[in-house]
N, C-alpha and C positions, 0 to 999 in steps of 0.2 A: 504494500500500500504506500502510495506517495505521501510526502509531507504536505502541509498546507499549500495551496496554489493561489487562491484568491484573497484569503483573509476576508471571506464574504460575510456580509451582514445579512442574517436570516430575514429580517423585516424588509430590507431593500430588495433582496432577491424575490420575495413573495410579491411585493408591490410592483416590481418591474414585470414579473410574470403576469400578474393580473392586468396590467396595462396592455401588454402584448395580446393577451387572450381577448380583451375587450375590442381591440382593433381588428382582430381576426374574426370576431363573432363566435368564439369558441368557449367551451366549458372544459374543466380539467379535474383530475384527481392526482394527488401526490401520494406515492407509497414510499415509506421509509423502512429500511432494513431493521432498524432498532427502535428504541423509544426516542421521544423528543422531550425537550424541557417544557414545563407548563407555560412559560411565556411564549414559546414557539407555537404551542397548541392554541393559545389565545390569539396570536397573530393570524393563524390559519382560520380560526372560527370567525374572526372579524372580516377576513377577506372573502368569506363565503366559499372558499375552495374545499372540496371534499378531500379527506386524507385518511390514510391507514398507517398504523405502525406495526413493527415486528413482522414484516412481510418476508416470506421465504424467498431464497434465491438472490437476495440483495446484499447479504453480508450485514455486518453491524452498522456501517455508515452509508450504505448505498441508498440511492434515491432514484425513483422512476416517476417521471411526469407523463401521464397519459392525458391527451386532450382530444376532444371531439369537435369537429367542424363539419357542418352540412352532413350529419349522420355518418361520418367516417372517423375512425379512431387512429391516432398516431401515438407512438410511445418513444420516449427518450430516457435513457438510463445511464447513470454514472456511479461507479463504485470505487474509483481510483484513489480518492483523497480521504485522509483520516477523519476530518469532521464532516458531518452530513451537510453543513452549511455550504462548503465548497462544492460538493457534488450537486446540491440544489442549484447553486449559481452556475455551474457548468451546463446543466440541462437548460436552465432558463436562458442563458446567453446563446446557446445553440438555437433554440426556438426563435428567440428574438432576432438573431442575425439572419437566419434563413428567411424569416418573414420580411425583414427589412430589404433583403436582396430581391424578394418577389414584389413587394408592394412599393417600396420607396425608390429602389434602383432599377426596377423593371427587368431584372435578370430573368431570362427564360431559357428553357432547354430548347435547342434548335428544333423547329417544327412543332413545338408544343407550347401552348400559352395557357397553362392552368396551374393551380396550386399543387395538385398531386404530382406534377412532374418534378417539383422541387422537394416536396415532403414525402414523396412516394416510398422512399427507402425505409421510412419509419411507420408505414401504414400497418394497421393491425387487421387481423382476420376477424371477420364478423363485426360485432359491435365494439370490440376492443375490451370487453369485460371478461372474455374467456381466457383461461390460463393455457399454458403450452400443452399440458396433458389433455385438456379438452379438445384442443385443436388437432392434436395427433391421435386422439381416441384411445389413450392408454390410461391406466390407473396412475394416480399421483406418485405412487411409490414404485413405478415401473423401473425395470433394470435397463442398462444400456442396450442390451440385446433387443428387448421389447421396443424400446424407443427407436432404434435403428430400423427394425422391421417395419414399424408403423410409418416412419418417415419415408422409407423407400416406396411403400405402397401409395402413400399420399402424393409423393413427388411424381410418380408415374402418371397418376390421374390428373394432377394439377399442372403438369409441364406444358408450356405453350405449344411445343411440337406434337403433343398428344391430345390437343383440343382444350387444354386448360388455358389460364391466362397468366401473363407475367406477374401480375399483381398477386394472385392467389399462390402462385409458386413461391414467390419471394416471402410471403407470409408463412407458408409451411416451413420454408428454410429458416425463417426467424424463430419459429416455435422450436424447431430442432436445435438451433443454436442455444436458445434459452434452456432447453432441457439438458444439453450437454454441460452448459455452464453451471447449472444447479447441481450437477453430479460431479463437478470438478474435472470435466473432460477426462 
């Protein structure tokens, strides 16, 4: 785990995230790998953001921000830094920077002029509230072998060359990556 990166202020990170979400017309949930301080919980309650603590797969200081815009979910996760404040700030800055590129600077993928082209790599399967084991169709305590078998079966049906879509294939891949990460690869 890396040492402090930003010396982030929790309240500022939440305020900046709320500002960006408002500009995007999005709602969000923040998942923390461990517990948070009472004053941080109060900041989150006042902000109106949904949040969860002690979430599996994030480690003690990890943070995942999942946001929904136009009925599509996107997730950003950071686990690199020692305090969750810095991981929160890393996710918030990534979301803000990508949105600024899209909205303020009019950066577009060649031939595509939409939000998903820039944020598509972080798109969630379904409504974004499903966990990796639900996406892959395995039990939460599945073995690596079970996960790999389920992933291969889904990858075949969701692959663009086999009639699936790039978007759904990427989401199945993301679920597999999260599964492997949670098992320690």
